C-alpha positions, 0 to 999 in steps of 0.5 A: 578238960578239952578246950575249943582249940583242941577241936577239929574244924569245922565244928558246932559250938553252943555257949551254955551261958547264953543258951541258959539265959535264952531259955530262961528269958523266953520261959519268963516271957511266956509266963508273963503273957499267960501262955504255956511254952511248947518249944519247937525242938527242930532248932536244936534237935538235941535231947539235952536241950529239950530237957533243959527247956522242960526243966525251965518250965516248958510243957511238952515239945513241938517236933518237925519230923517223926524221927525227932518225935521218936528220938525224944520219945525214946528219951522219955518225952511224953507230950509231942505235937508233930507240927507238920501236915499229916504224911498219910504214908507214915501214919503206921509209924505215928500210930506205933509212936503214939502207943508210948507218948501223946502225939498230937497231929495237924490237919488242914484238909478233909483228905487228912481227916479222912485218912486219920479216921480211916486209920482208926487211931484216937489221935489228938488233932489240931486244925492248922490255921493260916494267920498270914504266912500262906504256907499251909493251914486253912483260911479262917474266913472260909466257911470250909474251915468251920466245917473242918472244925465241926468234923473234928468235934463230931469225930468218933475217932479223933480228939479235937485239941484246938487251933494252931498257927505259925506266924512265919511272915514275921521273918519278913518284918523290918522293925520291932514295931512290925514284928509286934504288929504281926504278933498282934495280928496272929493273936487276933486271927486266932482268937477271932476264929476261936470265938466264931467256932465257939459261937457254932457250939464247937469247943476250942480248948487250945489256941496255939501260936508260934515263931520267935520273931513274933514271940519276942515282940508280943505284948498281949496274948489274951485268948491264946493258950500256948506258944511254940517258938524254937529259934529263941534257944540259939538265935542267929544272925537273921534274928539279930537283923530282925531285932529279935535279939542282940549278937550277945544273945546268939548261942550257936556258932561254927568254929572254922579254919582259914585254909587258903588265901590264894586269891587276892583280897580273898580267903577260904575257910573250911565251913561251906554249905554243909556246915552253914546251909545256904540261907542268906542273911538279911544284912545289918546295914551291909549287903547280905552275907552267908554268915558273920565272922566274930571280931571278938567272941567274948566282946560279942563284936562282929567284923565289918571288914571280913564276911562270908560272901559265897559257899560251895559244898565245903568251901566258904569264901571270905571277902578279905585275906585272912592268915592261913591257919587262923581260926574264926568263929562264925555266926550263922544266918539260920541256926536251925539249918546249921545245927542240922548240918552236924552230928553233934554240938559241943557245949562250951563255957568260955573256952572249955568243952564241957559236953558233947551232945548228939544232934538228932538230924535223921529223917 
């Protein structure tokens, strides 16, 4: 059986022991909170991990792209929410896919509903709600939001699944208490809106929430029916800084090699932006970096004397002189973007490589 030392660098590694623990922990948390877990697979884009999530108790999955949806449908997944505003020019693809799997769509405008009704396909549809992230979704305090829900209820073509939101602003929290407050706010916004819709005679079957920072802090989801976190499978340096997890909970790393130490007090590794993305970290008492370097992976300790401080396409600059040829294990700032930089992820237990899984990063 090959070992990590046999792999070329840069290479993507997932620690199976940690991954399995993360999947089990989130499933148990959702069970305790009384909500269905519909994990967002954009984090890993990996059919094998999706199957592990279903085996642990998840019901259905969330995808970010039609390519993800197709890849998972090809693998037998039959209940998918495409958690992205409807792309009208790709509705013909969505219709074709929905012939072999349930494909749930999102809308937050009359124009999107118009397009779906004109297409004439009986899609199940969520109304996306802005719970404070201000990226997409209707304002629940605007009367137009109720009008859109009423249109979905009365549609002779579409089926109204319910209301869905994403607490992306939880990524800006600076304490566990703040994450918990955002989780409570997300719940309250959604359950209050659901109550107003029901008072208008609009059946709201589903109330769906999301985000790993909020879900790891939520302590009461009364009135919510499902949750859609994704990053929890891998976690990353950002989640550590947010307090969502510990370094020991981070399952995804990039193995890289030191290739240069020509500049005084500096060195270069072969993991650049196309291996780690350019997502800057939040910092952990130090200045933000482009990725943390393990001092001892088994002990789950991070070096304080060497950090990735700059990335170009293939170069990663470290603010310390490291021996050329040394291999370093890097904890990425954003595991979702990092995973999407690679065609495959090596599943490992300890030093042994037990499998290689395709990353479905096509668009």
